[in-house]
N, C-alpha and C positions, 0 to 999 in steps of 0.2 A: 526069114525075109518076108517083109510085108507084101501085100498084094500090089500096092503102088510101086514098090521097088522092083518087083518082078516084071512090071510092064514099062519101065522107064528108069531114068536116073533117080538117085535118092532125092527125097524132098527136103527142101530147106525148112527147118523148124526154127522159129524165132519167137521168143519173148513172152513176157507178161507185162502188161501195162495196167495200172490201177489209178483211178481218180477218186479222191475223197474230198468232200466239201463239208467243213464243220468249223464252228467257232470263228467265223470271220476270215477263214482261209480256204483256198482250194489248192490241193497238192496232187500232182501227177507224178507217179514214180514208175520207172521201168528197170528191168534187169538188163544185164549186158551180154547174155549168152546168145550165140548164133550157132546152130547145129546143122550139119549136112548129113542126113542119114543118121548113123550112130556115132558120128564124130563131132566133137566141139571144134568149130572153126575159129571162133573168137569168143573171148569171155568178157570183154569190156566195151562192147559196141554201145554207142550213145543213141538211144531211141526216143529220148525225151528232149524237147527243145523249146525255146521261146520264139514267138512270131510277133509280127505287128509292133515292132519296136519295144517288145517286152510286155505288151498288154494282153497277150494270148499265150497260153502254154499248150503243148500238144505232145502226144506220144503215139507211136505206130507199132503195129504188129504185122508181120508179113515180109515180103521181099523188100530188101533194103533200097535198091534202086527205085522200085515202084513207090515206096514211101517218100523218098526224097523228091520225086516228081510231084507227088500229091502235096507235099509241104510247099513246094514252089508255087503250085497252082493255087493253093489256099492263100498263100502270102499275097499273090496277085489279086485274088478276090477280096481280101481284107483291105488292100489299097483302094480297090474300086468301091467298096462299101465300108468305109472306116467306122469303127465303133459298132458295127452290126454283125457280130459273129454268126448269129443264126442265119441271116440273109446270105452271108458269104458262104456258109456251109451248104445251104440249099442250092445255091448257084453252082458250087463245086460238084455236088453229087449229081445235079442235072447233067453237067458236062461229063462226069465220070460214067454215067449210064449211057449217054448218047454218042460220045466221041469214040470213033473206031479204035484209036490208039489207047485211050484211057480205059476203055472197057476191059482190056487185057491185064490191067494192073491188079495185082493180088496183094492187097493190104487192107487193114482197118485202122482207123484213127480215133483217138480220144482227144478232144480239144476243149479248152475252157478259157473264159475270161472272168472278170469280177462278178458277172451276173449269171452266166449260164455255162453248163457243161454238156457236151454232146458226143455221141458216138456216130461216126461216119463210115459207110461201107459202099462198095461198088454196086450193091443191089439197090441203091437209092435211099438207104436208111440215113435219117438224121434224127437220132433219138436222144431225148433228155431223160436221165434216170428219174425214177419215182422218188427215190431217196437221194442222198448226196453221194452215192457210191456207184461206180461202174467200172468194169474191167473187160479187157480183151486179150487175145493171144492164147498160146498153148496152155499156160497156167492160169488163165483169167478166171475160170470158174472157182479154182481153189482160193485165189486172192480175194475174189468177190465174197465168197462165203466167210472167209476169215475177217474181212473188213466189216461185213454186216454184223458179225458176232461182236466186234469191238466198237461198233458205232455208238452204242449207248454208254460206253465206258467213260472214264474221266480223261482218257488219252486225247490229245489234240490230233488234228488231221495228219500231220507229218508222222507222228508216232504210230498211228493206225496204219498208214501206208507201209512204214518200215516193218512192223510186226506181221502184217498180212502178207507182204512180199517174202518175208523170211519163211513163213508157213508154206507159201506156194513153192518156194525153192526146195523145201524139204520133201515135197510130194511130187512135183513135176520135173522130169529129167531134162526138159527143155528150158528150165528157168534156173538162174544162179543168184547168188547174193551180192553181185556187183551192181549196186543201185545208183541210179541217177534220179534225183528229185528236182522238180521245179515247183515253186510256190507263188501264189498271188494272194494278196490281201483282198477280201471281199467286203461289201457293205454289211454292217452289222444288222441282223434281222431280229 
């Protein structure tokens, strides 16, 4: 029994979310596993979705109800600041840090539009990756390492996400191979 389980109920572990931007596309992929302690509660949860009438894609890691609350808040910010993903995310994280209710939410998000990809956290982080790859969640570090290793290959963004997520699922017990991917076309650079 882990230390945290000895002091309270089992912790919900959920997910691996990976974002790759390459070759005129950005892809966010997430697995479907949700675990409670040592038990798989669900294997096909949908943790990646489209926002802002399809112009933004996002994925979450953490408590599901908290993530849905954050997606709803982000959707409202995107309506308030149309076409300004970074501004909407900054405003969301300000609320997340200062609002008494939102401060208790336990989740992280990766979001992207055609121009930018960002990591959001309740600590006030709005981070853009140095390269076109970023990951969060229980298996995030494994997926990130695999995607970085594949980044310079001939594989496109979707194939890199698929391969890296498969590697993460082979290593992380809180990640499975039930993938949901969302893709956006990006301006050619």
